[in-house]
N, C-alpha and C positions, 0 to 999 in steps of 0.2 A: 613326577609328572603323571597325571592321570591316564592320559591316552598319548603316549610318546610317538612321534612319527617313525615309521619303519627305517631300520638302518642296517647295514652289513654286520657280520660277525667280527671280522678282524681287519686291522690295518697293520701292515708289516712294512718297516722301513729298513733298508739295507745300505749302510754306509759305503760308498765306493771310494776307496783311498786314492786310486789312480787319477780319477777324474774330479775329485773333490765334489761329489755330488751324491745323491741317493737314488736308490730304485724304490719306488713306492708301489706296494701291492694292496688292492682292496679285495677282500675275500669274504664271500658268503658260502657258508658250509650247510649242506642238506643231506641228511641220512634218510633216504626215502626208497621205497620199494617199487614205485612206479612213477611215471611222469604226472600222474594225478596229484602226486604229493607236493607240487609247487604251483604257484600261480605266476605266470611270466611277468604280468604288469607289476605285481608286488615286488618281484625280485628287481626289476628296473627302478622302481621307486625307492628301494633300499640304497641302491648305488647313488641315485640322484640325491637323496637326503643326505648321505654321508658327504658327498662332495660339496653340495651347496650350503647345507646348514653347519656342517662340522668343519671341513677343510677350508672353506672360503669364508666362513662367517665367524663362528664361535671360537675357533682356535686359529684364526688367520695369522695372528701374530707369531705362531710357532711354524705353521706350515707354509705360508707365503714368504718367509724369509730364507727359505733354503732352495738350492738348485737340484733339479731332478734329472737323472739320466734317462729313467724309463719310468712309465706309468701303466700298470696293468690292473685289470679288473677280472677276477676269476670267480666263476660259480663251480664250486667243487661238489660233484655229485655223481651217482652211477644208477639212475633209474632204470636203465635197461639191462642191467646185469651183465656188463661186458667184461667179465673177468678175463684176464690174459691178453687183453688188447693193448697195443701201443696207443699213445695219445693220438698219433697220425691215423691209425686204424679207426679210432673212436670218432675223431673229427669227420672222417669220410663217411662213416656210418650215420651220423647225425645229419649231415648234409645230403647224402645220397638218398636216404629213406625219408627226407623231409620231416624229421622228428621234432618234437616240441622245442627241443633245445636250439633248433636251427633259427627260431625266432630271433634270437639275440644277434644274428648277423644282419638282420633286416632294419634294426633300429639305428637311429643316429648315434654314432660313438660319443663317449664322454671325453671331456677335455679338462685338463688340469695343468697349469703352469706351461702352456704351449705344446704339452703332450697329449696324445689321443689313444684311446683304447676302447675296443668293444668289450662286452661282457663275454669272456671266453669260458665255455663249459670245459672243465678238466676232471679227469678220474681222480679219486681220492689217492692219497699218499704222494702228492706232488712235493717237489724239493725246492726250497728257495735256496738259490745259489748265490755265490759271490759275484760281485760286479766284474 
């Protein structure tokens, strides 16, 4: 495709044995040195394209046939150089200082299979855990 639409970097599925369902993680990764290194609307567009064109359309026969326990959208980055912070401290900093990443809390959340998620900014080195 000459100019493919923007889409996220990773889709992670975790099978939950106890509930016979999956946890679905949509993940965009950005290694940047400042908040100037990303465009908010472009990030939103990447998640929207992935959900609408990929999950609900092109590969609907795969993704719409399953049950989902959880649905999460993550934007993994550290543009503010917040080394040593917990995720909770990072979230407070983003919100209290009105930083660029707080924008994701002001948009309409994404929905997939009856589950809802905002784009959640998280620090690098997140761990995908069992169900």
